[in-house]
N, C-alpha and C positions, 0 to 999 in steps of 0.2 A: 473847645475847652476854654477860650478866653473868657467867656462869660462866667465860668466857675471861679476865675481868679479875681473877680471883682468883689468889692465889699458887699455882703449880704444886705446891709441896710440900703444901699444904692439900688440894688436889684429890686428890693421890695417896693421902694418909692417909684421906680421906673414902671414896674408892672402895674401898680396901683393907679398911677397917673394916666397911663395909656388906657386901661380898662375903664376907668371912670369917665375919661374923655369920650370913649365910644359909646359908653352907656347914655351919656347925655343926648346923643343923637339917636338913640333907640327908644322904642316904646317900653315902658316899665312893664315887667312880667307880673301876672296876677297871682301866680302860685309859686310856692318854694318847692325845691326838691327835698323830699323827706327821706330818701333812702340813706343818705349820709348820716342823718341824725339817728336812724334806727341802728345802723352799725356802730356809731359811736357809743351807743348805750351799752354794748357788749364790751368795748374796749375800756380798759380800766381808767379810773379817775375822772371820767367824763360824767357829769351828772345827767340823770335821765331827763328827757324832754317830754315824755308822754307816759301814760300808764302802761304797765306791761300788757294789758289787754289789747292795746292798740299797736303793739310792736310784733312784727312777724318773727316767729321763733323757728330755728332750724334744729330739729331734734337730731342729735348725733347718736347714731346707733350703729356705726360701722366704718370701715376704711373709707369708702367713697363718700359717706356723709361727712366725715371729719375733714376730708379734702375740700368738700363743697363748702363747709362753714368757714374754713380757713381762707378760701378764695373770696367768699362774701365779705368777710371782715377786711381783707386786704384791699379789695376793690373800692370799698366804701370809706376807707380811712382817709383822714386828711393828709397824713404824712407818709413817708416811706416806711413800711413796716412789714415784717414777715412773721408768720405765726405757726405754731404747731398745736393742733387741737386734739384732745383725747378722743379715741375712738368710741368710747362709751364711758359711763360713770365708773370711775376707778380703773380705767383701762387705757393707759398711755401707750404710744407706739413703741417706746423704748422704756426699760426699767430704770435707766439712769437719765437724769434730766440733762446732763451735758451731752450724752450721746444722742438724745432727742434733738437738742439744739444744733448739733453738727449736721443734721439733714437740711438746715436752712442755708440758702446761698450765702457765701461770705463768712460763715461761722466755722472755725476749726477748734480743736479741743487739745488739752493736755491730759495725760493719763497717769494714773496712780495704781500700780499693779495690774494694769490692763483696763481698769475702769476709768471713764471720763471724770475729770474733776473740775478744771477750769476751762473757760473759753477765751477765744480770740475772735473779734469781729473785724473783718476786713484787714486782718493782720495786726490788730491792736489788742493787747491783753494787759495783765499785770498792773491793774489800777486804771486803765483807760476805759473801763465800762462800769456802769452803775447798775445795781440789781435792786429791784423793788418787789414787794409783795402786795398785790392788789393796789398799786400805785404808791405805796408807802415804803420808805427806805427801810431796808432790812439789815439788821446787825449781822456780823459775820465773825466766825472764829478764826478766820484767816488773820495771820499776824499783820498782813498789809491791808490793801484796799480791795483785793480780789475777793470774790465769793466762791466757796467751794460747793459746787452743785451736787456733790455726792452726799450731802448732809440731809437732803429732803427726798423722801420717797415719792416716786412718780404717781402713785395712786391718790396722792393728796391734791393733785393739780388738775386743772381743767384746761388751761391754755397757757402757752408760753408765747409771749409777744416780744419781738426784738425791734425796737424803734431805731431805725438807721439815720433818719433826719428828725431833728427835734421840733417840738412845738413849745411855745412859751409856757404852757401849762405843765409841762413835764419837768421833773427834777433835773437840775443841772449836774454837771460833774463827769460826763462821759464823752470824750472826744471819739471813742469807738461806737458805742451805742448805749441805750438804756434797755435793759431786760426786765420785763415784768412778769413775774409768776402770779397767775390768776387762779383763784379757787372758785367753787360754785356757790350760788346763792339758793337758799332753800325754796324760795317762791318761784324759781324757774323750773322746779321739778314738776312732773306730770301729777303727782300725788304721793301717796305712801310708797316709798322706795327702800329696798334693801338689796345690797349687793355683797355677796361673800365670795372670796377667792382664796384658794390654797394651792401651793405648789411645792414640789421638792426640787431643789437645785443641786445638779451633779456637776462636780468640778473634775475635769479629765486628769489633772496632774495629781491631786490629793486623793482622788477617787472617793471623796466624801460626798454625802448627800445631806443637805440642810434645808430647813423649812423657811417658807415665806407665805405669809397670810395677811389678808386685808378684810375689813369690814366697813361697810358704809351704810348708814341708816338715815333716812330722812322722811319728813311728813309735813304737811301743811293743812290748814284748816279749809273747810269747804268753801269759805267766803274769800279765800286768798289773802287773808289778813295777818296770818301768823305762820311761819315755818321754822323748822329746825333741821339741821343737817349735821350729823356726826360721822367722822371717819377715823379709823385706826388701822395701823399697819405694823407688822413685826417681821423682821427678816434676820437671818444669821447664815453666814457662810464663810468658808475658808478659801481664800485665793492664794494659789501658789504661782510664783514667777521665778524662773531660773535665769539668771543674768550672768554676763561677763562684762567686766569694766576694766578700763586701763588708762594710764596717762603717762606722758613722757615720751615724746617722739622727737628725733632730731630734725631741726628745720634748717635745710641748706640755705635758705635765704638769709638767716641770721648768722650762720656760721657757728664756729665754736666759741664758747664763752663760759663764764662761771656757771650759768644756769642751763647750759646745753645738755640735753638728754643724750646718753650713750651707754652702751653696755661694756663692761670690763671683760676682755677675753685674752687669756694667756696664749697668744699665737705662737710664741717661741718656746712654749712648753718648759719654762724654767721654774714654774711654781709660784710665781708672783706676777703681779700686774706692773709692768714697767711703763715709763713715760711713752706715750704714743699708742698704748694698747686699749684706749677707749674708742669704740666704733659706733658709727651711725647704724641704726638697727630698726628692722621692721618689727622686732619684738620689743615691746614697750618697757620703760623703766619699772613700771609697777603693773601687776596683772591681778585681778581678783575674780574669783568665781563665787557666786552667791545663790543660796536657795532661800527665797522669802516665802514665808507662810503666815498670812495675815488674817486673823479671825476677825470679821467684821459683823458688828451687830447693830441693828437699827430699830428704834421704836419711835413711831410718830403718830400724830392725830391732829385733827382740825374740828372746830366747833364753830358752826355758823348759825346765828339766830336773826331772823328778819320779821319786823312787825310793821304793819301798816294800819295804825289805828284810825286813820281817815284817808280819804282818797289822796290828799295832797301832802301827806307825811309818810316817809319811809325810813325806818331805823334799822340799822344793820350792826351786829356784833360779830367780829371775825376773831378767831384765835387759832394759832398754829403752834405745835410743839414738836420738836424733833430731837431725839438723842441718837448719836452716832458714835460708837466706840470701835476702835481697832487697836490691835496689839502691835502690829508692825514689826514682827520678829523676822530677823534676816541672819542666816548662818553662812559665814564667809570664809574662804581660804585665800590667802595672798602670797604673791612672789615678788621679792624685791631684787630687781635686776640692776640695781643702781648703787653706786658707792655713796651711802648716806654719810656726810661729813659729821653729823652729830651722834652717831652711834658707832661703836666698834664693830668690826667684822666686815671686811671687804669681800663681796661675793667674787668668786673666781671661776670663770667659765672657760671651757675648752671645746676642741672639736668643732670649731665654728664653720658653718657653711654660709656663703655670701650669695645673694641674689644678683640679677643682672644690673642692678642699681648700685651695687656695692654695699648693700645693707646686710647686717647679720640676720640670716633667716632660720638658722638652726644652731643650737649649742647644748652643751652638757654642763652640769655642775656636780662635782663631787668633793669630798674632803670634809673636815671637821666643821667648817663654816656653812654647810649646806643646810639652809634653813628655810622653813615654811611658816607663814604667819597663819594663825587661827583667830578668827574674828567673830564676835557676836555684836550685832547691831539691833537696836529696837527703837522705833519711833512711834510710840503709841499716841492715839488721839482719844480724848474723853470729852466729847463735845455735847453741848446742849444749846439749842436755838429755840426762841419762841418769840411770838408777836401777839399782842392783844390790840384790838382796834374797835373804835365805836364811831359810826358815821351816820349822820342824819341829813336827809334830803327833804327840804321843805319847798313846795311848790307854792309860792305866795300867790301867784296868779298863773294862768296857762302859759304866759310868755316869760315868766321870771322865776327862777329858783335859787335857793340858797343852800349851800352844803357846808356843814361843820364836820371835820374829821380829826380825830385824835388817835394816835397810835403810839405804842411803846413796844420796843423789841429789845431783846438781849441775847448775847451768844457768848459762850465761854468754851475754852479749850483748857481743861485743867491739867497742868503739868508742872510739878514742883521739882523737877529734875529727874523725870522718869526715863528720859532717853539714855540708852547705854551704847557705849562704843568701847569694847573690851578686846585687847589684843594680847595673845600669848604667842610665844615663839617655840616651834617644834623643830626637831632636827631629824633628818633622813639621810640615807646613804647616797642618793643620787636623784637628780631632776633632769629630765630631758624636755626641752621646749623646741618644737619643730614646726616651722611655718612654711614648709616647702611643698605641702600636699595640694595646694590650690583651694583650700577651704577658707571660709571667712575667719575662723578662729584657728589658732595653733593647736597642735597635739601637745598635750602636757602630761607626762608620765612621772609619777613620784615612786621611788623605790625605798622603803616599802610605803604602802599607803597609810594614812593617818588613822589611828585608833585611840580610844580613851586611855589605853594603858601606856602610851608612849610618854616620853620625857618632854614636859613643856615648861618653858620659863616665863615668868611674869614680865610684861613689857609695858602695857598702857592700859589704863582703865579710866574712862571719862564718862561722867554722868552729867547730863545737861537737860535743859528743857526751857520752853517759853510758855508761861501762863498767860493766856489772852482773855481779856474781859472787855466786851463791847456793849454799849448801851446807847440806844437811839430813841429820841422822842420826836415825833413828827406831828405837827399840828397845822391844819389848813382851815382856812375860811375862804370859801370860793363861791362865785355866783355866775349864773348865766342868764343872758337875756336874749330872747328870740323876737325880734320886731315883726309886726304884722305885715309891713310892706317895705319897699325900698330895696336897694341892692345889698344892704347888709343883712345877712341871714342869721347871724349869731354873734354874740359878744360874750367872751369869757374873761373874767378878771377875778383876782384873788390874792391872798397873802399866805405865805407858808413859812413856818419856823421849824427848822430842823437842828436839833442838838445831839452831836454824837461824841461820846466819851469812850475813848479806846485806851485801854491800859494794858501794857505789856510788862510782865515781870520775868526776868531772866535768872535761871539758876545754872551753876556750872561747878565742876570740880576745880579746886584752886591749883592743883598740881597732879595732872593725870599720870605723869611718869614717876610719881613718888616712890613706887616699888619696882622700878626698872633698874637694870645694871646691878642687881645683887646687893643693893644697899648704898649704892653710890650717892643718891640724892638724900637718903635718910641720914647719912653721915654728914653731908654738906649742910643740911638743915639743923644739925645738932640733936637728932634723935638717937637714943640707944635702942637696939633691936635684937631680936633672936635671928642669928645668922646660920642656924643649924641646917637649913634647907637650901643654902646656896650651893650651886654647882657651876662648874666650869666646862664649856664646850667650845673648842677652837678659841677664837678671840672673844667669845661671849662669857660673861659672868651674870648669872641670873638666879632669882628665887625659883625653886622648882615647885610647881603648883601640885597639890596632892591629886591623885587620880580620881578621887570621889567627887572632885569638882566637874568632871567632864561626863557628858551625856552621849550615848551612841547616836549615830546618824539616824534620822527618822524620815528619810526620803530615798528614792531611787530613780532610775531612768532620767538622770539630770541632763538638761538641755536636750530633751528628746526632740528630734527633728533636725539636729545639726550633725553633719558627717564627721566632725573632728572628735578626736579622743579628749575627754575631760577627766580630771581627777576623780578617783572613786569617792563616794560619799564620806563626809568628814564628821567628827564629833562636834559638840557644842558645849557651851558652858552652863553651869548652875550658878547664876550670879550671886545669890545669897550665900552659897558655900564659898565662893571666891572672896566675897567681902569678909566672911568669917575668918578665912585664912589670913587675909591681910591684917585683920585686928589681932590675930595670934602673934604676928610679928611685931606690931606696935599699934595699939588701939587708937591712941591719939592722932598718929600720923594718918591712919586710915579714915577717921572721922573728919579730920580737918582738911585732908587733901583730896580724898576720893569721893566721899559722900558730897553730894551737890549742896552748895550754899548760895545765898543771894549774891547775884552779880549786878551791883548798882550800875555799872556802865551800860548794861543792856536793858535797864529797867526804866520806863518812862510812861507818861500819860499825855495824850493829846486830846484836847477838847476843841471841837469846832462847832460854833453856834451860827447857822446860816439863817439870816432873815431876808426873805425874798418877796417881791411883789411882781405880778405880771398882768398883762392884758393882751388878748388876742381877738381878732375879729375874723369872721368868715364873710367874704363877699361872693354872692352867687349871682351870675348873670349869664348872658350869652354874647359871644363874639363871633360874627359871621354866621349866626344861627347855631353855633356850637355852644352848649352849656359848659360853664367853667366854675370852679371853686378856687378862691384865692384866700389863703390863710395868712394874715399878717400878725406878727406878735413880738413882743419885747419882754425880757425878763430882767429885772434888776435885783442884785443881791449884795448883801454886805456879810462878809464872813469874819467872825472874830476867832482868833486862834490863841489858845492857851496851852503852853507845853511845860509840863512839870516833870521833874526827875531829880537826879543827883549830879554833883560835880564837885571839883576841887575848888577851894577858895583861892583863886589866882591872884587876888589882891594882896595876899600875904607872902607871894613869892618874892625873895630877895636874892639877887644874883651878884656873884663876885666878878672880878675882872675877866675871868675865863668863861663866863656865861653859865656857871654852875650854882645851883641854889646853895645858900649858906644856911638855910633853916628847913625844918620838916614839918612845921605846924600847917603849912598849906595843903599837906597831903590828907588832912582830915576831910572826909567826904561829907558835904552838907547838901540839904535840900535846896534846889534852885528852881526857878520858874521864869517864864517869859510870856508877854502878851503882845499881839499885834492884830491888825485887821487890814482887809482890803475890800474893794468894792468892784463889782462887774456889771456891765450892761450888755445883754446878749440878745440881739435881734434875730429874727427867723422869718422865712417866707416859705410857704408851701403852695404851689399852683398845680391844680389838676384841670386838664381840659379833656372833655368827652368828644373825641374826634368822631365817634359814633357810639351807639348804645353800649357796645361791648369793647371799645377800643379807647384806652386812656393814655394821655401824655401827662407825665409829672415833671415839674421843675422845682427843686427845693435848694435853698441856701441858708446858711446860718453861721453865727459865731458860737463856738463851744469852748469848754475848758475841762481840764482834768487837774485835780488837786495834787500837791506834792505827796510823795510817800511819807508814811508815818516816820520812817527811819530818818529821812531828810529833816524832819521837824524836831528831832530829839534835842535835849539841851546838854548832853554830856560833852565835855571837852577834855581831851587827854593830851597833856604836854609831854614832850620827850626831850630831855636835855642832853642825851648822848647822840642821837641822830640829828644831823644838822643839814640845812639847806640854805645856801647863800650866806653861810656863816652864823645862821640863827638857829636856836632850838625850834623844833617843829611842834605844831599844835593841830590836832584833828578834832573837829566838832561838827555838830549839827547846826541848822539854821532855821529856827522857827519863823523867820520873817520871809523866807523864800516865797516868791509868788507862784500861782498855778501856771500850768502850761496852757496856752491858748492856741486856738486854731480857727481858720475859716474853712468851711466845707461846702460842697455843692453836689447835687445829684440830678441826673436826667434819666428818666425811665419811660419805657413804652410797655403797656400791658394790654393784652388781647384775651378777653374772656369769651372764647367762642362756643363754650358749652358750659352747663352748670357745674360740671366737675372736671373741665379741661381748660387750660390757659397756656399762653406763651408770653414771656416777658423777658426784657433785657434792660440793663441799667449800666450807666457809667458813673463813676464818682471820683471825687478828688478831696483830699484833706491837706490843707496847708498849715503845718504846724509852725507858729512863729519862732519859738525857741524852746529847747529842752533844758531840764534842770541838769546841770553838769557840776563837776567838781572844780572849784577855782582854787589855785594856789598863789598866794601873795603874801607880802610882808605886811604885818599889821601890828599896831601897838595895843596891847590889852592889859588894862589895869597897870600902866606904867612900864611894861616890859615889851620888847619887840620879839615877835615870833614869826615864823614862816607857817602860815595857816592854811589848812586844807579844809574847805567847807562847800556844801552845795549852794549853787546860785542859779539864777535864770541866765542861761547861756547866750552867747552871741548869735548862735546859729540854730536853725530849725531843720525841717525836712518836709518833704511832700509824700503823700501816699496816694496813689491813684490806681484805678482798675476798672474792671467791668464784671457784671454778673449776667448769666442767662439761665432761664428756667423754663422747662416744658412739662406740664402735667397733662396726661392724656388718658381719658376713659375709652375703652374700646367697645363699649356696650352697644353702640350704633353701627359698628363697623364689622363685627364678627358674629357668626351664627352661634346658637347655643351649642355646647355649654361654654364656648370660648369668650362669650360676650361678658363674662365677669372679670376679664383681664383689664389691666390698666398699668401705667408706669408713671414715674416721676423722675425727671432728670434735671440736674442743675450743675453749673460750671462757674467758677469764680477765677478770675485773674487779678492779682494785686501785686503792685511793685512799689518800692520806696526809693527815695534819693535824698542824700543828705546835703544841706547847704554848706556844711563845714568842708572846705577843700581837702583837708587831710583825711577825713572819713570818706569823703566821696572818692578819693583816689584808691582806697582799699576795695571799693566796688562791693561792699557787703550789705545785705539788707538788714531790716530791723530784726532783733532777736525774736524768734518764734514765728516769724512770718513765712508761710508757704506761698510761693509765687503762683502755684496752680492747685486747685482742689476741685473735686466733683463728687456728686452723689448719684447713684442709680437705684431706683426702687422698682421692683416688679410686684404687683399685687394681683390678688384674685379674690372675688366675692360673689358667691353664687350658691344656691342650694344649701344654705346654712354652713358653707365653708368659707373661712377667711384665711388668707395666707399672704405672707409678705416676705420677699427676699430683698435685702438692703445691702448695698456695697458703698462704702465711703472710702475716698482715697485723697490724700494730700501729698504734695511734693516735698522735697527735703527743705529743712529750715535750720537756721543758725541757732545754736545754743550758747556758744561762748566765743566771742571774737578773739579773746586773749588766752586761749588754751595753751598748754605746754607742747609746743611744736607747730602751732598754727591754729587757724579758726576750726572750732569743733562744730560738727553738723549732725543732725538726726536725718537719716535717709527717708526717702518716700515710703509711706506706709498705707496700706490698704486693709480693710477688714470687712469680712462678709458675715452678716447676721441674718437670722430667719426666724419666723414665727408663723403658726398655723393654729387654727381652732375649728371646732365642728360643734354645731348645735345638736345636742342629743335629743333635746325637746325645746319647746318655746323659751324656757327660762334657764336652761342648764346647758352649759357647753364644757367640753374638754379642750385643752390647748397644750401646745409644746412651744418652746422657745429655745433658740441656740444663739450664742455669741461667739465670734471668732471661729467660725466653722473650719477654716483652713489652717488654724494654728499659725497665724501670720507672724513673721519675724519683725521685731522692732529694733532697729540698730542704728549706730552712728559712727562717725569716723572723724579724725583729725587731718584736715588739709587734703589728703588723698584717700580715695575710697578703700584702698587695701590697708590703710592704717586704722583698723577698727578699734575704736575706744569704748564701744558699748553694744551689747546685744542682749535682748530679752525675749524669752518665750513665755507667753501667758497661759497657754492651754486654751481648751474649749470649755464653756459652760452650757449645759443642757438642762432644761426644766420641763417637767410635766405637771399639769394641774387640772383643776376643775373650778369653774366659775358659775355662780348661780345668781340670777336677778329676780326679784319678787316685788 
């Protein structure tokens, strides 16, 4: 591994010098290896070297064929790349692109309601990966730099390519990987093509059946000069997820303090909580049960036009559009087992039972303060994503081609404050919480159960939302030259200009508690109001919400699969009626405080204009009579950053002798902006040695970068003259001049392709991240005043990520008799670990957030006699989600999911099929510090689909 810690540029020069010296003593070869060039024609952004008629085509019409083509592309690629290839036109192995990507070694995913959404590559996600469409940067409706893979229907995709080692020609910006989504070209079709698919999707928890349909039509002229390909897809389904969440566990390592979690128990039965009656507890401070019912609707389409007016000219137009809407409704019930200082009403528990660790494991609550929170949450997504691109390949001569490519993409998530977080407080006779039964969750019994007719008091109503608008312009002018002789087999060079403008506009309620505490805040803020509906319950004084605001429960069988007792189904809100009720109390207060308004602190626009130039060469020769390919490249870029938004005019702040402002005109929020730029030079080397015809050794090294989060680049600065550090007022702000994170990385892999659809491979990798972007705290003078400033900066310390991958793909067609010779399997395993350079972080022994140390995939498939079947299991080990959770680090436990699909050809062009996801109704759960301190548990249920597919 010492080689992998060396500068990539030095590796490149050393290999090049050694191989060139050996070549000078050898005879010059007469012919070039053409297989690599043929494969690179399929991989995106690589200009074609020959006419299509000269290139071998692998027609993909089944599981084994898709495996075969994926292996072909991987074997002949210049760099380290893994691929997922569609089984047929419009038929991808998984309905969800993220779930298809998780079948690749080193790729894990995050889930939203049970469906895959974002990816991590070799443990790195959340802005460390770049997503492109046909080699062009793709806009994203994600508020950060991540791409949400659930926005694009799988039927629109032909190949997913994950580049784990870079080439100079590839877009920079991903320390993790570059993921390229590739669509089909019309002239690659056999002729007139039409594919139609329709299925009904059954969700086991809602028991709903929803439609999913796709249509693909393509044709080309007899002389192969013009072709068109159109695809469209529509789907709608309701996903239900039942969840338990909790926070607030006592951490014995920190001991008792102001923020320590503990439950108040009246152990001496005097009716009050005395000093010393706060106890460590297995029962958390806050517990929530939630039923999420998310209606998800997707409409998408692609259009591809390809024209070859002459043999040396190829013109392509590509367009993609996807609309993905979800309502994100969640109905929740909550239990406050903690004495909240900011609200009246101390919970009083009795009959405590302690476990063998001295923690409270069971308790009862009765009395007038016995309260249950009823919550409605919604996080809708209204997204549109599209890209249009025009590419022209001009073959000036057989050895020289020029490509001009221009693309524009846009993505938007429309949200003007549509998120809801509404809390009402209901009162019951008694609550029993029992964690002594040995189940993952406590038994929770409410007496009586909640109904719409009970008395509920207004507590909290927050509307919020972030409207995201992303626009990307990607322009390339690239060229390729293939010499007739010599050791240099190919030269690629070009320039690339990418401009991304991402705007985030935040909306939020100005005072979500305005109608809490029976008019306390209304009085404080000077409003007159109708107090006729105020009631008193124990220590609580609240507005009583009318019963017509509440809607009966619309679910049953809550948390099916768990042995614990959960609360009976509870009602939900009609938000419009609730807002109407608030307005009847005081319309001005409701409109100003509850209805979402523009929050300038969270609204900003970041523009990045990246101008790049690159050159890479391929050297092909023999060493000790073994053919090799050496790819040397360098990519230079200049990034201009413009950050626009809002801020206070700090130049107008005037302080008195105590450090307090003497004026208020500085509080007028004004538009502010900031410009900066930086340059990077990123070398890369990829070496491939054919130890024998079917055995490859790869060595790759490169310098890579990932750009700062958009939040870090914001211009908002917020001073606080009340909270002080080192005797100074505090100031929190973004830093548009913060530099990107950089890393050096290396890969060594061995790949054995011992059959056309069987292979065995292994790889080791390391990524040495120079420094993280961290929060810096220091005294600074800003516009004449001293502040203690918190802002993002390039930190002093970095980290290392290292691991290995192993993969085995095996077709059994030559080893088993009929009918079993249709069997085959795919296995892969990934180990990844991380270590911080920062001694303080290193001593904690925690990995990167989201990084599973172990993950594997196992796929068993069968293809024979018109039957195709696939059984796929994916597993990842536990991973860290929050190192600073209340009570210790929070983890998500290991998770595995079994999916299946099968189809049967009724006739040559018509097949019926079935698909199932999460067949075993797997549990998705997490904990804080200790596995019995469960802070999250979710049941997704199973989805089953039946359909028919026709190809004509």
